[in-house]
N, C-alpha and C positions, 0 to 999 in steps of 0.2 A: 837286753834286759833293761827295765826301767832304772834310772840312775839311783833312785832312793826308795827305801821302804817308807810308806807313809807312817805318820805318827799313829800309835796304837789307838788313840781316841777317835781317829778318823775312820778306823776299820772295825771298831768294836761291834757295830750293828750291821756292818756290810756283809751279810751272809748271802751266799749264792744258792744254798740248798745242795751244793755239791760236796761230796766226801771223796777225797783223793787218797788212793793207796799207792805209795811209792815203793819201789824195789831198788835197793842200792847196796852193793857190797854184801850180798847175801842176807840183808835185813829188810824188813818190811815195816812200814809205818802208815797208819791211817791218820788223816788230818782234814780239817775243813778248808775249803777254798774260800778265802775271804773276798777276793775279787780277781778278775783276770782282764788282760788286755792284749790286743793283737799288736805285734811288733811291726816296724816298717818292712822287715825282711819276710813277713808272712807267718812267722812262728808265733805261737801264743805263750804268753807268760802268765803264771798263776801265782798269786800271793798266798802263802801258806805259813803255818807255824810248824817248825821242825824242832826235834829234840836230839838230834845227832848231827855231827859225829861225836859230840860230847853231850852229856845230859844237861843242857841248858835250853830253855824255851826261847826261841827267837823267830821273828817273822823274816821270811826271805822270799825272793822271787825264784821260781823254778820254771824251766821251759818244758812245755807239754811234750811228752814222748810216749806214745801209746804202746811202745814195746816194753817200757819199764814202769808204766803207770796205768792205773785204771780209775774210772770215775763211777760214782753212784750218786744219782739224784735221790736224796733221802726225803725230800719234800714230796708229798703225795700229789700235790696239785700241779706240779711242773709237767706240761705235756711233752710227749715224745713225737718226733716227726711221723713215725709209723701210725700213731693214734689219730692223726689228722684225717686219714682216709677210712672212716668207719664203714664196715661192710656187714651185711647180714651174716649171722653165724659167728660173729666175733665174741670174745669173752666180755662179760658184763662187769663193770665196776660195782663193788658193793656199796649200797647207799644206806641212808638212815634206817630203812626198813629192815636192815640186817643187823642192827645193833645188838639184838638179843642173842646173837651167836657168840658174843664176846663175854657172856655172863660166867661161863665155866672156864676151866683151865684149857689151854690149847694143846693139841698134839704138836710137839715141836720136832723139827728135823734139823739136827745140827751136823755140819754147818748148813746143809740143804740137801734136798733130793732133786735130781735132774728132771725137769719137766719141759714141755713146750706149751706155749699159749698162742691162741689164734687172735691176731690183731691186724687190722688193715687187710683182711683176707688172706694172710700168710701166717705160717707157724714160725714162732720165734723161741729160741732156747732161753731157759731161765732156771732159777732155783726156787723150789718150794721151801719156805722157811718155817711155816706153821700152818695149821689147819684148825679152824674154830668151828665147833659143832653147836648148832642151835636147835630149837624145838621143831618138830615136824620134819626132820631129816634135812633141814636147810643147813648150809655151812658156807664159810668164807675161807678162802685160801690167801695167805700172805705170800706173794710171789715177787721175785726180783727178776723180771724179764730183761733181756739185753736187746736193745734196738740200735741199729746203725744210725748215727747222728751225723748228717753232712757237715754241720758246723764244727764238729770235732774231728771229722774224718776217722771215726772209730766206733766200735760197739760200746755203748754206755748202759749201765744197769739203772733200772728205775725201781722204786719200791711201790708196790700196788697191792690193794686188797680187792680180790675178785670173788664174785659169786662162784662157788665150786660147781662145775659142770663138766663131766667127762668128755662132752662133745667139744669143749673149748679149752680145756686144760688136760693134757695127757702126760703120763710118765714116759720118759725117753727110753727106759728099759722095760720091755714087755713084762718081765718078771715082777716089776714093782707095782703093776696095776692090780 
């Protein structure tokens, strides 16, 4: 682990776009990853804000452990490794031409509905968080697909707004369709 936590002023705007969920002693906490660095032994250390074991807010370094932690890229512009190999028939990212789909209230799925999305010519598991309906039958799906990220050696969730198309987004349970 790094010797010291940096001064809070040095990390105030150093956001990675990553949200970390930690599981420890039967508790779960979500926090932003302020920064991360690879250690000489090959492990990765993440600087996060924790509020336990006692309710005080403090920055600390934790070692990445995919068995007890999960990551979500909440920034929509962060590319996934799987998205680099675009194939015909892949799901389409919703663009500015779909903004009118966000005018009404969405259909929300809490915490999510299990779906698969086609990216890079392959189907990837994910969770449908909400569905936004627009004029003319057009709609946008807010999906959090999970892609294997070699840099983290784990499945990482990404937040995406896709054009709804049953050919590229499908429910995992046939009864849900």
